[in-house]
C-alpha positions in Angstrom: -22.4 43.2 -89.4 -24.7 45.0 -87.2 -25.9 41.8 -86.2 -22.6 40.1 -85.7 -21.6 43.1 -83.2 -24.7 42.8 -81.2 -24.1 38.9 -80.8 -20.3 39.5 -79.8 -21.6 42.1 -77.2 -24.2 39.7 -75.7 -21.7 36.8 -75.7 -20.7 36.3 -71.9 -18.4 33.2 -72.3 -15.3 35.3 -72.1 -16.4 37.0 -69.1 -17.4 33.9 -67.0 -13.9 32.4 -68.1 -12.1 35.6 -66.7 -14.2 35.4 -63.6 -13.2 31.9 -63.2 -9.6 32.8 -63.6 -9.9 35.4 -60.9 -11.6 33.1 -58.3 -8.8 30.5 -58.8 -6.0 33.1 -58.5 -7.6 34.4 -55.2 -7.8 30.8 -53.9 -4.3 30.0 -55.0 -3.3 33.4 -52.7 -5.3 32.2 -50.0 -3.7 28.6 -50.1 -0.4 29.8 -50.2 -0.8 32.2 -47.5 -2.2 29.5 -45.2 0.6 27.3 -45.9 3.3 29.8 -45.2 1.7 30.5 -41.7 1.4 26.8 -41.1 4.9 26.2 -41.9 6.1 28.9 -39.8 4.1 27.8 -36.7 5.4 24.0 -37.3 8.8 25.3 -37.5 8.6 26.8 -34.2 7.1 23.7 -32.8 9.9 21.6 -34.2 12.7 24.2 -32.9 11.0 24.1 -29.2 11.2 20.2 -29.5 14.9 20.4 -30.7 15.8 22.7 -27.9 14.2 20.9 -25.2 15.8 17.5 -26.3 19.2 19.3 -26.4 18.7 20.6 -22.5 17.8 17.2 -21.7 20.5 15.3 -23.4 23.1 17.9 -21.7 21.6 17.3 -18.4 21.8 13.5 -18.6 25.7 13.8 -19.6 25.1 12.1 -22.9 
């Protein structure tokens, strides 16, 4: 029984799996944050273009 407990305490496979899970979670959070920031920037660009096109359209009388 003592040998089984010592072997269990030395087993690091579960710890490695938890570490990889934490890394994947952190990377996911970073990707989501980056995509959110990029999405906001892209939306601002499209809004600026849309406003410019609407202004140009009104100035030409079309």
